[in-house]
N, CA, C and O atoms as a MOPAC input file, in Angstrom:
PM7 MOZYME 1SCF
protein

 N      4.32400 1   -17.57500 1    -7.41800 1
 C      3.58000 1   -16.56400 1    -6.10000 1
 C      3.72500 1   -18.35000 1    -5.17900 1
 O      3.31600 1   -19.43700 1    -5.58700 1
 N      4.29500 1   -18.09100 1    -4.16000 1
 C      3.57800 1   -19.39300 1    -3.63200 1
 C      2.42900 1   -18.92500 1    -2.81700 1
 O      1.97800 1   -17.79800 1    -2.61100 1
 N      1.98400 1   -20.44400 1    -2.29500 1
 C      0.74900 1   -20.41200 1    -1.23300 1
 C      0.82100 1   -19.43900 1    -0.21100 1
 O     -0.32300 1   -19.32600 1     0.22800 1
 N      1.60200 1   -18.66600 1     0.39900 1
 C      1.51900 1   -18.01600 1     1.44300 1
 C      2.12500 1   -16.38400 1     0.78100 1
 O      2.89700 1   -15.62000 1     1.36000 1
 N      1.83000 1   -16.29600 1     0.15000 1
 C      2.53300 1   -14.97300 1    -0.66200 1
 C      0.68000 1   -13.68100 1    -0.31800 1
 O     -0.32800 1   -13.82300 1    -1.01000 1
 N      0.73200 1   -13.17600 1     0.23600 1
 C     -0.36100 1   -12.27200 1    -0.01700 1
 C     -0.06200 1   -10.67000 1    -0.26500 1
 O      1.07500 1   -10.38400 1    -0.63900 1
 N     -1.06400 1    -9.55900 1    -0.06800 1
 C     -1.25500 1    -8.65000 1    -0.55900 1
 C     -1.41000 1    -7.93600 1     0.74100 1
 O     -1.40000 1    -8.47800 1     1.84600 1
 N     -1.57200 1    -6.49600 1     0.46400 1
 C     -2.62100 1    -5.95700 1     1.68300 1
 C     -3.25900 1    -4.53100 1     0.63300 1
 O     -2.61300 1    -3.82300 1    -0.13900 1
 N     -4.60100 1    -4.48500 1     0.94400 1
 C     -5.48800 1    -3.16900 1     0.25700 1
 C     -6.10000 1    -2.73000 1     1.50200 1
 O     -7.01100 1    -3.09000 1     2.24700 1
 N     -4.92600 1    -1.48400 1     1.40100 1
 C     -5.54000 1    -0.55600 1     2.60800 1
 C     -6.19300 1     1.47000 1     2.00800 1
 O     -5.56600 1     2.45700 1     1.62500 1
 N     -7.39500 1     1.24500 1     2.19600 1
 C     -7.94700 1     2.71100 1     2.24500 1
 C     -7.39200 1     3.88600 1     2.55800 1
 O     -7.07400 1     4.23000 1     3.69700 1
 N     -7.25300 1     4.58000 1     1.46900 1
 C     -6.20600 1     5.95900 1     2.14500 1
 C     -7.27500 1     6.41500 1     3.13900 1
 O     -7.30900 1     5.37400 1     3.79600 1
 N     -7.75600 1     6.84000 1     3.45500 1
 C     -9.13100 1     7.15100 1     4.37900 1
 C     -8.76600 1     6.43100 1     6.01400 1
 O     -8.97900 1     7.08500 1     7.03500 1
 N     -8.22500 1     5.08600 1     6.05100 1
 C     -8.41000 1     4.52500 1     7.11800 1
 C     -6.75500 1     5.01100 1     7.55900 1
 O     -6.55900 1     5.45100 1     8.69100 1
 N     -5.71200 1     4.89600 1     6.64900 1
 C     -4.22200 1     5.48400 1     6.92700 1
 C     -4.15400 1     7.09800 1     8.05200 1
 O     -3.60200 1     7.45100 1     9.09400 1
 N     -5.50000 1     7.91600 1     6.57900 1
 C     -5.31000 1     9.01400 1     6.81600 1
 C     -5.86500 1     9.54000 1     8.53600 1
 O     -5.47500 1    10.47000 1     9.24300 1
 N     -7.15300 1     8.24000 1     8.81400 1
 C     -7.31500 1     8.37700 1    10.10100 1
 C     -7.05500 1     7.35600 1    11.31800 1
 O     -7.76600 1     7.34500 1    12.32200 1
 N     -5.91100 1     6.46300 1    11.11100 1
 C     -5.44800 1     5.69600 1    12.03000 1
 C     -3.95600 1     5.66300 1    11.99200 1
 O     -3.26300 1     4.88400 1    12.64600 1
 N     -3.45000 1     6.73200 1    11.02800 1
 C     -1.71000 1     6.64400 1    10.78500 1
 C     -1.19800 1     6.29500 1    12.61100 1
 O     -0.60200 1     5.26700 1    12.93000 1
 N     -1.54000 1     7.24400 1    13.46400 1
 C     -0.75900 1     6.86400 1    14.97000 1
 C     -0.72200 1     5.14600 1    14.99000 1
 O      0.20500 1     4.37000 1    14.75700 1
 N     -2.06000 1     4.92400 1    15.35000 1
 C     -2.32500 1     3.14200 1    15.34300 1
 C     -1.29500 1     2.28000 1    14.63800 1
 O     -0.39700 1     1.55000 1    15.05700 1
 N     -1.75400 1     2.62800 1    13.35200 1
 C     -0.36200 1     1.88000 1    11.83800 1
 C      0.92500 1     2.23100 1    12.89800 1
 O      1.68400 1     1.40600 1    13.40800 1
 N      0.93400 1     3.34400 1    13.03000 1
 C      2.54600 1     3.47500 1    12.98200 1
 C      3.33000 1     3.14200 1    14.26000 1
 O      4.52400 1     2.88300 1    14.10500 1
 N      2.71800 1     3.10600 1    15.76000 1
 C      2.60000 1     2.12600 1    16.74100 1
 C      2.77100 1     0.67400 1    16.21100 1
 O      3.70600 1     0.01200 1    16.66200 1
 N      2.29300 1     0.36400 1    15.68200 1
 C      2.29300 1    -1.27200 1    15.43000 1
 C      3.56000 1    -1.59100 1    14.10800 1
 O      4.31600 1    -2.55400 1    14.23700 1
 N      3.64700 1    -0.72900 1    12.96600 1
 C      4.87200 1    -1.15300 1    12.58600 1
 C      6.05100 1    -0.89800 1    13.30000 1
 O      6.97400 1    -1.68300 1    13.08300 1
 N      6.22900 1    -0.05500 1    14.04100 1
 C      7.60400 1     0.30400 1    15.00600 1
 C      7.77500 1    -0.72900 1    15.47300 1
 O      8.61300 1    -1.40500 1    14.87600 1
 N      7.07400 1    -1.42200 1    16.80000 1
 C      7.24900 1    -1.77400 1    17.31700 1
 C      7.28600 1    -3.69000 1    16.63100 1
 O      8.16500 1    -4.46700 1    17.00500 1
 N      6.31900 1    -4.05000 1    15.76500 1
 C      6.79200 1    -5.35000 1    15.53500 1
 C      7.73700 1    -5.71700 1    14.31600 1
 O      7.76200 1    -4.66400 1    13.67700 1
 N      8.49100 1    -6.59100 1    13.67600 1
 C      9.12800 1    -7.42500 1    13.56500 1
 C      8.50100 1    -7.54700 1    12.18500 1
 O      7.35400 1    -7.94800 1    11.99000 1
 N      9.39600 1    -7.14800 1    11.20400 1
 C      8.58700 1    -7.22900 1     9.68700 1
 C      9.25200 1    -6.71900 1     8.97300 1
 O      9.76700 1    -5.62200 1     9.18500 1
 N      9.46600 1    -7.71700 1     7.47900 1
 C     10.19800 1    -7.83300 1     6.32500 1
 C      9.58800 1    -5.83100 1     5.72400 1
 O      8.68600 1    -5.15600 1     6.22000 1
 N     10.26400 1    -5.57100 1     4.89100 1
 C      9.80400 1    -4.25600 1     4.22200 1
 C      9.11200 1    -5.09500 1     3.59400 1
 O      9.36300 1    -6.24300 1     3.22900 1
 N      7.53000 1    -3.95100 1     3.40600 1
 C      6.78900 1    -4.02500 1     2.41500 1
 C      6.87800 1    -2.93300 1     1.44000 1
 O      7.38100 1    -1.84000 1     1.69800 1
 N      6.10800 1    -3.44100 1    -0.28200 1
 C      6.40100 1    -2.76200 1    -1.06400 1
 C      5.26900 1    -2.38600 1    -1.75800 1
 O      4.49200 1    -3.27900 1    -2.09800 1
 N      4.95200 1    -0.90000 1    -2.11700 1
 C      3.42600 1    -1.10400 1    -2.36300 1
 C      3.89100 1     0.57900 1    -3.80700 1
 O      4.80000 1     1.35200 1    -4.11000 1
 N      2.11200 1     0.11700 1    -4.26700 1
 C      1.77000 1     1.12900 1    -4.92200 1
 C      0.25900 1     2.05000 1    -4.36100 1
 O     -0.28900 1     1.31800 1    -3.53700 1
 N     -0.27600 1     2.91400 1    -4.47500 1
 C     -1.20900 1     3.97000 1    -4.61500 1
 C     -1.87800 1     3.54300 1    -6.11400 1
 O     -1.32900 1     3.69500 1    -7.20400 1
 N     -3.29700 1     2.93200 1    -5.84600 1
 C     -4.35200 1     2.40100 1    -6.29500 1
 C     -6.20700 1     3.47100 1    -6.43800 1
 O     -7.21600 1     3.34800 1    -5.74300 1
 N     -5.94200 1     4.35600 1    -7.55700 1
 C     -6.94600 1     5.07300 1    -7.65200 1
 C     -8.33700 1     4.58200 1    -8.27500 1
 O     -8.43100 1     4.80600 1    -9.48200 1
 N     -9.19200 1     4.09100 1    -7.80700 1
 C    -10.32400 1     3.14800 1    -8.60400 1
 C    -11.39200 1     4.11300 1    -8.89000 1
 O    -12.07000 1     4.58600 1    -7.97800 1
 N    -11.62600 1     4.52300 1   -10.53200 1
 C    -13.09400 1     5.70400 1   -10.68900 1
 C    -13.78700 1     4.56000 1   -11.08200 1
 O    -13.34500 1     3.64800 1   -11.78000 1
 N    -15.23500 1     4.69300 1   -10.44700 1
 C    -16.30100 1     3.97200 1   -10.97000 1
 C    -17.91600 1     4.23100 1   -10.96500 1
 O    -18.61900 1     3.48300 1   -10.28400 1
 N    -18.38500 1     5.07400 1   -11.56900 1
 C    -19.38300 1     5.67200 1   -12.12800 1
 C    -18.66000 1     7.15800 1   -11.67400 1
 O    -17.62500 1     7.68100 1   -12.08800 1
 N    -19.75000 1     7.65900 1   -10.54000 1
 C    -19.14200 1     8.63600 1    -9.67200 1
 C    -18.30800 1     8.98800 1    -8.67800 1
 O    -17.97800 1    10.09500 1    -8.25200 1
 N    -17.84900 1     7.28000 1    -8.19300 1
 C    -17.40400 1     7.13200 1    -6.95800 1
 C    -15.48700 1     7.04400 1    -7.28500 1
 O    -14.81900 1     6.41200 1    -8.10300 1
 N    -15.22700 1     7.76900 1    -6.46600 1
 C    -13.28600 1     7.67000 1    -6.23600 1
 C    -12.98400 1     6.86900 1    -5.40100 1
 O    -13.78400 1     6.78000 1    -4.47000 1
 N    -11.87200 1     6.05300 1    -5.36200 1
 C    -11.46900 1     5.61300 1    -3.85200 1
 C    -10.22800 1     5.17500 1    -4.35800 1
 O     -9.92800 1     4.60900 1    -5.40900 1
 N     -9.60800 1     5.53600 1    -3.44100 1
 C     -7.68800 1     5.09900 1    -3.47500 1
 C     -7.14800 1     4.62900 1    -2.35400 1
 O     -7.33200 1     5.14100 1    -1.24900 1
 N     -6.28500 1     3.39100 1    -2.62700 1
 C     -5.68900 1     2.82700 1    -1.78200 1
 C     -4.44700 1     2.01900 1    -1.64000 1
 O     -4.26100 1     1.37000 1    -2.66900 1
 N     -3.67900 1     1.85400 1    -0.88800 1
 C     -2.31400 1     1.40900 1    -1.01600 1
 C     -2.41900 1    -0.17100 1    -0.63500 1
 O     -2.88600 1    -0.77800 1     0.32800 1
 N     -1.72400 1    -0.57700 1    -1.92300 1
 C     -1.78800 1    -1.89100 1    -2.16800 1
 C      0.29800 1    -1.76100 1    -1.69000 1
 O      1.37100 1    -1.25000 1    -2.01100 1
 N     -0.47000 1    -2.77500 1    -0.63000 1
 C      0.94200 1    -3.32300 1    -0.77100 1
 C      1.31700 1    -4.40000 1    -0.33900 1
 O      0.33900 1    -4.94000 1     0.17700 1
 N      2.68200 1    -5.37100 1    -0.21300 1
 C      3.52900 1    -6.58400 1     0.28800 1
 C      4.17700 1    -6.72700 1    -0.50400 1
 O      4.18300 1    -5.98700 1    -1.48800 1
 N      5.25800 1    -8.12800 1    -0.29100 1
 C      6.68100 1    -8.64900 1    -0.54100 1
 C      6.81900 1    -7.49300 1    -1.93300 1
 O      5.99000 1    -6.97900 1    -2.68400 1
 N      8.49500 1    -7.40800 1    -1.78600 1
 C      8.51700 1    -6.70900 1    -3.35300 1
 C      8.51100 1    -7.83900 1    -4.61500 1
 O      7.89900 1    -7.55200 1    -5.64400 1
 N      9.25100 1    -9.19600 1    -4.49000 1
 C      9.08700 1    -9.14200 1    -5.83800 1
 C      7.57000 1    -9.99600 1    -6.00600 1
 O      7.56200 1   -10.75500 1    -6.97500 1
 N      6.42400 1    -9.96800 1    -5.26800 1
 C      4.73400 1   -10.15600 1    -5.47500 1
 C      4.31300 1    -8.61000 1    -5.93900 1
 O      3.65500 1    -8.52300 1    -6.97600 1
 N      4.62500 1    -7.50000 1    -5.29400 1
 C      4.48400 1    -6.35200 1    -6.17700 1
 C      4.79500 1    -6.27200 1    -7.79000 1
 O      4.08000 1    -6.22400 1    -8.79200 1
 N      6.70300 1    -6.28400 1    -7.46500 1
 C      6.97700 1    -6.04000 1    -8.87300 1
 C      6.60800 1    -7.07300 1    -9.66200 1
 O      6.77200 1    -6.84700 1   -10.86100 1
 N      6.15100 1    -8.16300 1    -9.38000 1
 C      5.49800 1    -8.85900 1   -10.44200 1
 C      3.84400 1    -8.60000 1   -10.92000 1
 O      3.27900 1    -9.09100 1   -11.89700 1
 N      3.35800 1    -7.79100 1   -10.03100 1
 C      2.23000 1    -7.94100 1   -10.81900 1
 C      2.14200 1    -5.75400 1   -10.77400 1
 O      1.31300 1    -5.45900 1   -11.63500 1
 N      2.41700 1    -5.09600 1   -10.44100 1
 C      3.01800 1    -3.24400 1   -10.71400 1
 C      3.81500 1    -3.38500 1   -11.48300 1
 O      3.39100 1    -3.01100 1   -12.57600 1
 N      5.31000 1    -3.92400 1   -11.54900 1
 C      6.47400 1    -3.76700 1   -12.08400 1
 C      7.31400 1    -2.86400 1   -11.10000 1
 O      7.34900 1    -3.14900 1    -9.90300 1
 N      8.07100 1    -1.64500 1   -11.66700 1
 C      8.96500 1    -0.81600 1   -10.96700 1
 C      8.15000 1     0.89500 1   -10.44900 1
 O      8.62200 1     1.99600 1   -10.16400 1
 N      6.79500 1     0.35600 1   -10.53400 1
 C      6.20400 1     1.54100 1   -10.15300 1
 C      6.60100 1     1.46100 1    -8.34900 1
 O      7.22100 1     2.28500 1    -7.67500 1
 N      6.11800 1     0.44000 1    -8.02400 1
 C      6.11500 1     0.47600 1    -6.71600 1
 C      7.52900 1     0.29900 1    -6.10300 1
 O      8.45600 1    -0.43600 1    -6.44300 1
 N      7.37700 1     1.44700 1    -4.81800 1
 C      8.25200 1     1.51800 1    -4.07200 1
 C      8.27600 1     1.06500 1    -2.52800 1
 O      7.09700 1     0.95000 1    -2.19200 1
 N      9.12900 1     0.75900 1    -1.44200 1
 C      9.09600 1     0.49400 1    -0.39900 1
 C      8.49300 1     1.50000 1     0.68400 1
 O      8.70700 1     2.70400 1     0.82600 1
 N      7.48200 1     0.43000 1     1.56700 1
 C      6.59700 1     1.84100 1     2.02200 1
 C      7.49800 1     2.33200 1     3.02900 1
 O      8.64400 1     2.22800 1     2.59400 1
 N      7.47700 1     2.86800 1     4.29300 1
 C      8.22400 1     3.54700 1     5.27200 1
 C      7.22600 1     2.93500 1     6.44400 1
 O      6.04400 1     2.59700 1     6.51900 1
 N      8.43800 1     2.99000 1     7.36100 1
 C      7.34500 1     2.00000 1     8.52600 1
 C      6.74500 1     3.26800 1     9.26100 1
 O      6.46900 1     3.11800 1    10.45100 1
 N      6.52100 1     4.46500 1     8.69400 1
 C      5.58100 1     5.58700 1     9.37600 1
 C      4.53000 1     5.72100 1     8.48800 1
 O      4.39700 1     6.85400 1     8.02700 1
 N      3.79700 1     4.93000 1     8.14400 1
 C      3.05400 1     5.77500 1     7.16300 1
 C      2.39200 1     6.86200 1     6.48900 1
 O      1.87000 1     7.14200 1     5.41000 1
 N      2.71800 1     7.46600 1     7.90600 1
 C      1.81100 1     8.91100 1     7.73000 1
 C      2.57000 1     9.70100 1     6.60500 1
 O      1.93700 1    10.66900 1     6.18300 1
 N      3.75700 1     9.49200 1     6.05500 1
 C      4.71900 1    10.50100 1     6.01300 1
 C      4.84500 1     9.60300 1     4.31800 1
 O      5.80500 1     9.65900 1     3.55100 1
 N      3.36400 1     8.71800 1     4.09500 1
 C      3.74000 1     8.19800 1     2.19100 1
 C      2.65100 1     9.27400 1     1.74800 1
 O      1.48800 1     9.63500 1     1.92900 1
 N      4.05200 1     9.58900 1     0.90700 1
 C      3.45400 1    11.00600 1    -0.16100 1
 C      2.52400 1    10.43600 1    -1.20100 1
 O      3.23900 1     9.61400 1    -1.77300 1
 N      1.53400 1    10.40700 1    -1.67700 1
 C      1.03600 1    10.14100 1    -3.53800 1
 C      1.79900 1    10.48100 1    -4.58700 1
 O      1.81800 1    11.45700 1    -5.33700 1
 N      2.24800 1     9.77400 1    -4.52500 1
 C      3.30900 1     9.79900 1    -6.08900 1
 C      3.01300 1     9.32400 1    -7.33300 1
 O      2.81900 1     9.80600 1    -8.44900 1
 N      3.03600 1     7.99700 1    -6.71300 1
 C      2.59600 1     7.16300 1    -8.55500 1
 C      1.50900 1     6.56900 1    -8.42700 1
 O      1.64300 1     6.08600 1    -7.30300 1
 N      0.62900 1     6.29400 1    -8.74600 1
 C     -0.46100 1     5.30300 1    -8.45400 1
 C     -1.20300 1     5.25500 1   -10.02800 1
 O     -1.15700 1     6.09700 1   -10.92400 1
 N     -1.89200 1     3.93700 1    -9.98000 1
 C     -2.61900 1     3.16000 1   -10.86700 1
 C     -3.70900 1     3.76100 1   -10.96700 1
 O     -3.82800 1     4.47400 1    -9.97100 1
 N     -4.88600 1     3.89500 1   -11.87800 1
 C     -5.68300 1     4.26800 1   -12.33900 1
 C     -6.67400 1     3.60500 1   -12.59400 1
 O     -6.77900 1     3.46400 1   -13.81300 1
 N     -7.67600 1     2.99100 1   -11.88400 1
 C     -8.91600 1     1.41800 1   -12.51100 1
 C     -9.45200 1     1.99400 1   -12.84800 1
 O     -9.42700 1     3.09800 1   -12.30400 1
 N    -10.48700 1     1.79100 1   -14.11400 1
 C    -11.81100 1     2.16900 1   -14.50700 1
 C    -12.40500 1     1.53300 1   -14.46700 1
 O    -13.57200 1     1.75900 1   -14.78500 1

């Protein structure tokens, strides 16, 4: 992992509410493909779902083979596989 490596954590609620903004930005901005995984966090009675995404090598190093390429249109992301952190 290099000093310039980073991942992003985006709450599913933000993607659901602002997918048009994200989709416009991602379509107009040249970028390398992101790879990601859904993470569901359960703490007490609270549950949160987040998309954790970043460069493929970094994401595979953290999450293994469950990561998938994140489509440029975030609204089309399906919750197929996810990690659960309690």
